[in-house]
C-alpha positions in Angstrom: -84.0 245.6 128.8 -85.1 243.6 131.9 -87.9 244.0 134.4 -86.5 245.8 137.5 -86.1 244.5 141.0 -87.2 246.4 144.1 -90.2 248.3 142.9 -93.9 248.6 143.9 -96.9 248.9 141.7 -99.2 251.7 142.7 -102.5 252.9 141.3 -103.0 254.2 137.7 -99.9 252.3 136.4 -97.7 254.4 138.7 -94.7 252.7 140.3 -92.4 253.4 143.2 -88.7 252.4 143.0 -86.9 251.1 146.1 -83.5 250.4 144.6 -81.6 253.4 145.9 -82.2 255.8 148.7 -84.0 258.4 146.5 -86.9 255.8 146.5 -88.5 257.6 143.6 -92.0 257.7 145.0 -94.1 258.1 141.9 -92.8 257.2 138.4 -95.7 257.6 136.0 -96.2 255.5 132.9 -93.5 256.2 130.2 -91.4 258.2 132.8 -88.0 257.4 134.3 -86.6 257.6 137.8 -83.9 260.0 138.9 -81.2 257.7 137.5 -82.5 258.0 134.0 -82.2 254.3 133.3 -85.2 252.8 135.0 -88.5 253.4 133.1 -92.1 252.7 133.8 -93.7 250.9 130.9 -97.4 250.2 131.3 -97.1 249.9 135.0 -93.9 247.8 135.1 -90.5 249.2 135.9 -87.7 248.1 133.6 -83.9 248.5 133.6 -82.9 250.0 130.2 -79.2 249.2 130.7 -79.3 245.5 131.4 -76.7 243.8 129.3 -75.5 247.1 127.8 -71.9 247.7 128.8 -70.7 251.2 127.9 -67.2 250.6 129.3 -65.1 247.6 130.0 -61.4 247.5 130.9 -58.8 245.5 132.8 -57.6 247.7 135.7 -55.3 247.3 138.6 -57.4 246.8 141.7 -55.6 249.8 143.1 -57.3 252.0 140.6 -60.7 251.5 142.3 -59.0 252.4 144.7 -58.8 249.3 146.8 -55.4 249.0 148.5 -56.2 246.2 151.0 -58.2 243.9 148.7 -56.1 241.4 146.6 -53.3 244.0 146.2 -51.4 243.8 142.9 -54.2 241.9 141.2 -56.2 242.8 138.1 -59.9 243.5 138.0 -62.3 243.3 135.0 -64.1 246.6 135.2 -67.5 247.3 133.6 -70.1 250.0 133.6 -73.4 251.1 132.0 -74.6 254.7 131.5 -76.5 256.4 134.2 -76.2 257.5 137.8 -78.5 258.4 140.7 -76.3 261.4 141.6 -75.5 264.5 139.5 -72.2 265.5 141.0 -70.8 268.8 139.7 -67.2 267.3 139.9 -68.0 263.9 138.1 -65.0 262.8 136.1 -67.1 260.3 134.1 -70.0 262.7 133.5 -70.1 261.7 129.8 -71.5 258.3 130.7 -73.0 258.9 134.2 -75.1 261.8 133.0 -75.8 260.7 129.5 -79.4 259.5 130.0 -80.3 262.7 132.0 -78.6 265.3 129.8 -78.9 263.7 126.4 -81.6 261.1 126.8 -79.3 258.5 125.3 -78.7 254.9 126.5 -75.6 253.6 124.7 -73.7 250.4 125.3 -72.5 247.2 123.7 -74.4 244.1 124.2 -72.5 241.9 126.7 -74.2 239.2 128.8 -73.2 238.4 132.4 -71.8 235.1 131.2 -69.6 236.9 128.7 -68.3 239.3 131.4 -67.3 236.4 133.6 -65.6 234.6 130.7 -63.7 237.7 129.8 -62.5 238.1 133.4 -61.3 234.5 133.5 -59.5 234.7 130.1 -57.7 237.8 131.3 -56.7 236.3 134.6 -58.7 238.8 136.6 -59.3 237.9 140.2 -62.3 240.2 140.5 -65.0 242.0 138.6 -65.4 245.7 139.4 -68.7 247.4 138.8 -67.5 250.9 138.5 -67.0 254.2 136.4 -70.7 255.1 136.8 -72.9 254.0 139.8 -73.3 250.2 140.0 -76.5 250.5 142.0 -78.4 251.8 139.0 -77.5 248.7 136.9 -78.2 246.4 139.9 -79.9 243.6 138.0 -77.0 243.3 135.5 -74.4 243.4 138.3 -76.4 241.0 140.5 -76.7 238.3 137.8 -73.0 238.7 136.8 -71.9 238.6 140.5 -73.7 235.3 141.1 -72.0 233.7 138.0 -68.6 235.1 139.0 -68.9 233.7 142.5 -69.4 230.2 141.1 -66.2 230.6 139.1 -64.2 231.8 142.1 -64.0 235.4 140.9 -64.7 238.1 143.5 -67.0 241.1 143.0 -66.3 244.7 143.8 -68.6 247.8 143.9 -67.2 251.3 143.5 -70.2 253.2 144.7 -71.6 256.4 146.1 -73.3 254.3 148.8 -76.9 255.3 148.0 -78.1 251.7 147.7 -81.1 250.8 149.9 -80.7 248.2 152.7 -82.9 245.7 151.0 -80.9 245.8 147.8 -77.5 245.7 149.6 -78.7 242.7 151.6 -79.7 240.9 148.4 -76.3 241.2 146.7 -74.2 240.9 149.9 -73.6 237.1 149.6 -71.9 237.8 146.3 -70.3 241.2 147.0 -66.7 240.8 148.4 -65.6 244.4 148.6 -66.7 248.0 148.1 -65.1 251.4 147.9 -67.6 253.9 149.0 -67.4 257.6 148.4 -68.0 259.7 151.5 -68.0 263.0 149.6 -68.5 265.3 152.6 -69.9 265.3 156.1 -72.3 268.1 155.2 -75.9 267.4 154.0 -75.8 270.8 152.4 -72.9 269.7 150.2 -74.7 266.5 149.2 -77.9 268.4 148.3 -76.1 271.1 146.3 -73.3 269.2 144.6 -74.8 265.7 144.3 -78.6 266.0 144.5 -78.7 263.6 147.4 -78.5 263.5 151.2 -75.7 262.5 153.6 -77.4 260.2 156.1 -78.2 257.3 153.7 -74.5 257.2 152.8 -73.5 257.0 156.4 -76.1 254.3 157.1 -74.9 252.4 154.0 -71.3 252.4 155.2 -72.3 250.9 158.5 -74.4 248.3 156.8 -71.6 247.3 154.5 -69.4 246.7 157.5 -72.1 244.8 159.4 -72.7 242.5 156.4 -69.0 241.6 156.3 -68.2 243.3 153.0 -64.6 244.6 152.9 -64.9 248.3 152.8 -62.6 251.2 151.9 -63.7 254.8 151.8 -62.7 257.6 149.5 -63.1 261.4 150.0 -62.3 263.8 147.1 -61.1 267.0 148.7 -62.5 269.9 146.7 -61.1 273.4 147.4 -63.6 275.7 149.1 -66.3 273.0 149.2 -65.2 270.3 151.7 -61.5 271.1 152.5 -61.7 272.5 156.1 -59.9 270.7 158.9 -63.2 270.6 160.8 -64.9 268.6 158.1 -62.0 266.3 157.6 -61.9 265.6 161.4 -65.7 264.7 161.3 -65.2 262.2 158.5 -62.2 260.6 160.2 -64.1 260.3 163.5 -67.1 258.8 161.8 -64.9 256.2 160.0 -63.1 255.2 163.2 -66.3 255.0 165.3 -68.7 253.5 162.8 -66.6 251.6 160.3 -63.6 250.8 162.4 -60.0 251.9 162.6 -59.0 249.1 160.2 -61.0 250.8 157.4 -58.7 252.3 154.8 -59.4 256.0 153.9 -58.4 257.4 150.6 -58.1 261.2 150.5 -57.8 262.2 146.9 -56.8 265.3 144.9 -59.5 267.1 143.0 -58.8 268.0 139.3 -61.0 270.6 137.7 -63.7 269.0 135.6 -67.3 269.1 134.4 -69.1 271.9 136.2 -66.2 272.8 138.6 -63.5 273.8 136.1 -63.2 277.2 137.8 -61.8 275.6 140.9 -58.1 274.8 141.4 -56.5 271.4 142.1 -56.3 270.5 145.7 -53.0 271.7 147.1 -50.7 268.8 148.2 -50.4 270.4 151.7 -54.1 270.1 152.2 -54.0 266.4 151.4 -51.0 265.9 153.7 -52.8 267.6 156.5 -55.9 265.6 155.9 -53.9 262.4 156.1 -52.3 263.5 159.3 -55.7 264.2 160.8 -56.8 260.7 159.8 -53.8 259.1 161.4 -54.1 261.3 164.5 -57.7 260.2 164.9 -56.5 256.6 165.1 -57.2 255.3 161.6 -54.6 252.6 160.7 -54.4 253.3 156.9 -54.8 256.7 155.3 -53.8 257.3 151.7 -53.3 260.3 149.5 -54.7 259.7 146.0 -54.3 261.2 142.5 -50.7 262.3 143.4 -48.3 259.6 142.1 -44.9 259.7 143.8 -46.2 260.9 147.2 -45.3 258.7 150.2 -48.9 259.0 151.2 -49.8 256.2 148.8 -47.7 253.6 150.6 -48.9 251.1 153.2 -47.1 251.2 156.5 -47.5 248.7 159.4 -49.8 250.3 162.0 -47.8 248.7 164.8 -44.1 249.3 163.9 -44.6 251.9 161.2 -42.3 250.2 158.8 -42.9 250.6 155.1 -44.6 247.4 153.7 -46.1 248.2 150.3 -44.5 250.9 148.2 -46.6 252.2 145.3 -46.3 254.6 142.5 -49.8 255.5 141.2 -51.6 252.2 140.7 -48.5 250.0 140.6 -46.9 248.1 143.5 -43.1 248.4 143.4 -42.4 246.6 146.6 -44.4 244.4 149.0 -42.9 243.3 152.3 -45.9 241.7 153.7 -45.8 238.0 154.4 -48.9 235.8 154.7 -51.0 239.0 155.4 -48.6 240.1 158.1 -45.9 242.6 158.6 -42.6 240.9 157.8 -40.8 243.0 160.5 -43.1 242.6 163.6 -45.6 240.0 162.6 -48.7 242.3 163.0 -51.7 241.3 160.9 -52.3 243.7 158.0 -56.1 244.2 157.6 -57.7 243.3 154.4 -58.4 240.5 151.9 -55.0 239.2 150.7 -55.7 235.9 149.1 
């Protein structure tokens, strides 16, 4: 347990949390915020998950997914329980919703220093704060990221983008990359499926780019909920206009899970059409995810269209870039390559 950052003390031992865009306005004594892991104790807000890693793994960076950030490298990945969203399609609901649904806060004690040491011992070039929502274990991630930076290890957030500007600006000097979920371009979808709002996510994406954090965006295409061509076009236009044509967009296949087991998998043809729309809009790199073996997971030069990086799932089978450029025409391939 650790006293939280980004909160205000109000009257009668009530506190307001300013870590994420919910900005829980009045957390009474002995109560928790929406995330379920920040608790008011006698007028002070505490993180209940500091130093308590519920998951830790060595993953390919492509699993995040990040295709233009140290491609082919390994990332030491950690998480705590809890989330500030309640997505009906969450694939990691057993840990993200644990505090809310079961009141439990599990995790193995692991200090920031131990995380950095483990990353070094396993030759990981980065540490990924992932699986649940890293914003809700901000203090843990922040202290780890500062130590990692000193050791030459990069830091990655896999996030829903609901962090407040003040919190993002605080960690930005230590945060090298982020994959942000842009789940829909509908506020109604965000309210019903996630218990959140769209605009803070859009603002967060723009701020990540402004702060110089390498950013990739993921949209899970869920049949009947966000799979229309109109919505896909809106997302693609936003990415190009506000994040830049160089921003990779991962369009991923939905698999029935959690509270949406009644829906089918996303048809491949829907993913292919979504990728076409992204490319037609002018995005340089658009990928199909969760469908190993599809050509939509490869990287092509945006200038000469030659195949540069051939992937199968999270593995790179061929890489024809040279010094971050296309080996055929010499065009620079956007991203962080060293």
